[in-house]
Phi, psi and omega in degrees: 000336177295321178296321178300315181295322179295317178297321180296316180295331179272007182060028175262072187296324181292326179291317179294322178296319180298315179297316180297317180296321178294321177298315181298317181295320179293322178294325176297317179297329181270004179061042178288166179306124183303324182297322178296318180296317179301316182297323180291320176298320179297318178298318178298319180295321177299322179294318177297318179297322179295320179297315179297323179294321179294319178297318179299311181298319179295322180295318181294325180293324183284343182286124182284159181293343181282341181285148178275172184299321181297317179296318180298315180297317182297316180295318180295313180297320179297320179296317180292321179297317178298319178300316180299317181295314180297320180292317184290344178293335177263119184304321182292339182253006188305309177189086180301331179299325181293323176297318179295318179299316182302311180293321180301309182290329176298314178290320180299316180300315180294321178297318179296323177296314180296329179274004178062029174265071191293326178296315178294319181298321179294319178298316179292321180298317179296325177298331182295343178301331179292348187241032180297332179284334182267338182239171175284121184302322180296321179293323179300309184284337173292320177293321178297315180299316182293311181295320180295321180297310181292336178272006178062029174256080190286336177293314178295322177297317179298317179298322179294321178294321177299317178297318180294320181292328184263008183293135179301153178065016175276127181289160180300321181297314180293318180299319179294328177293318177298317180296321180294317178296316181298318179298318179295321182288312189271000168280341178258335183230128175291144181288068181232138180278150172294158179307138182245148176285133178247148177213156181290143176301131183288349181290134181297131178092351178259125182254019180288151173258127181243154182278158177297342181264354182288143175254356176202163179269124181288343181272306184261348178084003180300136178260134180260119178298150179274143172283119184292343181272328187236345183084354181283157175288138179271112179235018179239164181271344183270089179220164181248136176249121181296129181291337184271306185257352177069013177274158188251151174215137177293138182301321181296330179284323176299319179290317182298321182266358180055047183272131178250353180227153177300128182295340182267304185257352176069018173289153181294135177290125182249112185306329184291347180261007179292142183264000000 
């Protein structure tokens, strides 16, 4: 961590971000406390954001007063795109925010399960499918199976068990255990989901009905951002965007959970930035 601080003082944000991301990845391999790993990923992400801001500011300074707004915008965007490409070429710098999000939703899902908020836990568990590269795939589908079972969505639970049974590198012994558990569960419960809330896709011109558990519309392809406070898909206009990390949370969830700080980066919630 001393090396990280030295790089930060020297304004070498990409180097400090790389070290932080590597530390986080190594801690994940060693099964260190997830909350600690999440905080390190957030620090790495802040370093990348600082680097991008410096590139942005430098680009704006270089633009002469004779250039028009379109030229200035084009040059700035080109600089930022180049920065993104250069950063993504290094695996450790690809997207630290995604690593932080993965751990955040992983912890959130387990907390919701312990609090017996099974409907919320299932929504968060399904969101974890987006983070199979950042998390252990077996843990992701185990959480989906567990949350779906307690939420009485046995079809979704069955699908999760099929995924677990067919997972590569699964030993015969482990596969037989999954099969035994599945047989015990589905001999008592038919693989049918409990009734789900449906709502119209919020995209203009799309008349599809989507489930409360969907993270995207299968008809128009619209992707629904996750609420950082609850793990649910955001399909309403009343949401808050964190000024620091730019992640979103539904206002009703901030009120319901009485949150005064961003659940991801812990910045103070600022009412003037509510959307």
